[in-house]
C-alpha positions, 0 to 999 in steps of 0.5 A: 831605700829603692822602691819598685812597684809593679801594677797594671795601672798607676794612678787611677782606680783602686790598686793604681791609686794605692800605688801612688798613695803610698809612693808619696809617702814613702818618698816623704820619707826619704825613699826613692819609688818607682813604678812600674804599669802596664796601660792605660790613662797615666795622670800627668802627677805621677809621671815622676814616678812611672815606667811603662812596660807595654805599648797599647798596641801589645796590651792589645796582642795579649788580650787576643792572645789570651782570649784565643788561648787562655794564656793570661800573664803568660804573653808579652815575652819580649816587653818583659824581657826588657823590662827586667833589664830596666830593673837590674839598672834602676837595682832597687831594694824592695819588689813591690807587685800589685796586680801582675795580670792584665795584659801586660806581663810574662809572670814566667819570665818576671818570677825567673827573675825575682828568684834568683835577684836576692831582693825583698819581694811583698805581693800585694793580692787584690783578688784570687788569680794568682792562685786559679787557673784562670779566673779572679773571681771564682768566689762569684761562684762559691768555687774552690776547685784551685785548692787542688787543681783547676779544671772545667772551668765555670767562668770562662765567660768572666775576665779573663775571657777565654774560648778555650778552657786550660785552667789545668795547665794554667793552674799547674804552670802558676803553681809552679812559677810562683811557689819556692820565691826566697824573700817573698811575703804576701800582702791580702787587703782582708782577712777573708782573702788571707785564708783564700791564700793558706788554703792554696800552693802559696800557703808555705809564705809569710802573709800580713793583712793590710786593709786599703784605707780612704781620704777622710779628708773626702769622705766625712759626713757632709751637707748635700743638695743632691736630693733637691738636684734629682727631684727625690726629697722625700724617698728612701735612697738606696745607693751603690756604685761599681766601676763596671756594674755586671751580674756579679756585681749585682746588676740584675739583683738591683733591677729584681730589688727595684720591682719588690719595693714600695714607691718610698724608695728609689735606687742610685746606682752609679758606673752605669753604661749606656746600655745598662740606663736603658735598662732601668726601671723608673724607680731606679737613677743610673748615673754614668760617673760622678764628677769627682770623689768629692761629689761620690762622698755627697752621694754616701751622705746623701743616701739612707743606706749603701747597698752592696749586693756584689757576689765576689769582692775581697775588700771594698772600699765604697763599703769604707767611704759610706761608713766615714760618710755616716752610711750605714752599709747592708750587704751580701755575706761576700768576701772581705765585704763584711769587714770592710763595713765594720759592723756598721750596718747589717749583713744578709746572705748573698742572693736573699732579695727579701732580707735586703728589704726586711733590713733596710726597712727596719730602724737602723739607730745608731751614733754615727758621730760616737762610732765615726769618733770610735773607728776614725782611725781604722777608715784612714788612710795614713793608719795602712799607709804607714803598716805598708812602709813597715813591712817594705822598709823592715830588714 
C-alpha cells in the first residue's frame, strides 16, 4: 500500500518521531511511505520519506497573519493547492493526518480535497486544536466551551497567539470543514482525549485509542554517574523535563515547590531557557538540554521521583520513559498524564503543592523489576506501531 502522512514536522520532537518510527515499520512490511511536513529541521536519515509543503518565509507569514487575525489554519492557500497536486500524483491509498496546525497548511482547502478523494483517512489527534475555536491547550484552564461553541477565549496569549478573538468564527469554520468526511477514522493517544472528541462536533467518527510507546532499548533501568557529576550524591532528586517550559507546564509551580522543600531535596529541570535559568533558586538545577536520549534515560534512572506538574497534556511520554527506567511518577490529575504513568506512582489534584510534598515524602516500595516485567509490552513502541499498522492497512 501507498501511505501518506501529514505532520507539522518530520523526524523531530514527539509527533515527528512518531511519523518516522511508523514509516520505518511500514516500509519494513513492504509498504511505500511519504511524510509531508511543514517546517523546521529535517534529519538527513529521513529525507527519503519527506516532502516539504511550505517554505520558511511562508511559515513566518502564516504565523504573522494568525497573530493579527486569529485565523491559524486558514492561510497558505497557494502552498496547500500545490501540495494537493503533488498528492494526486503520488496517489496514496491511505492519508494519515497528524498535527495539521502549526502555520503551514490551509485546512479548508485540504479538507475540500479529502472530502472527495475517495481515500481511507486516519487522523491522529495529539491535542484539542481540531475542535476548539482557538486553543490547543483548553484543558489547562478547564475550559469546555468548545462543546457547544467557543467565544471570549481566555487563552489568546497561548498558542496560537492572536491579538483579536475570533474563536466563535473559528469554531464554526472548523465544524463545517472537519465534519462529514467519508472514510475518516480518528485516533487519539489517550482515553481522556478520545472522551473529549466524543463531546465535540467530531463525535460522529469512529475513534480508536493508540497510546504513544517508547524505545525500551534506550529507556530501561541502568547505572548512572550523574549524581557525582552534579555533586548531589546524598540528596533526593525530583526530575522533570519539557521541550518548552511555561506556567502551563508547571514552571511557576516548581518555583513554589522549591521554596517549601527541605534541604534533602534537589529539583532538576531539563529544557529550560537562558532566561529561565536566571530565575531558578539554588535548589533547582536547570539544564537547557540533554545530549541525547541516552543521557535523558540516565537522568530518569538517577531520579528518586519524576514530577509532572503539567496542567494540560494528552499523553506525556516522559511519564512512560520514567517508569520504564524504574522511576515512579507523581503527577497532577491532568488529561492523559494519569494514563501514561500506568499506576506506577501517585496522582494529586492540579495545583496542590502540599500534596506533591506529601506524596514524595511517603515511601514508595514497589518491586520495580517485577512491575516492569509485567508491563514491558505496554511500554514498548513496537506494540503500538503494530496497532497503527492494523488501523492504516485494514480495508
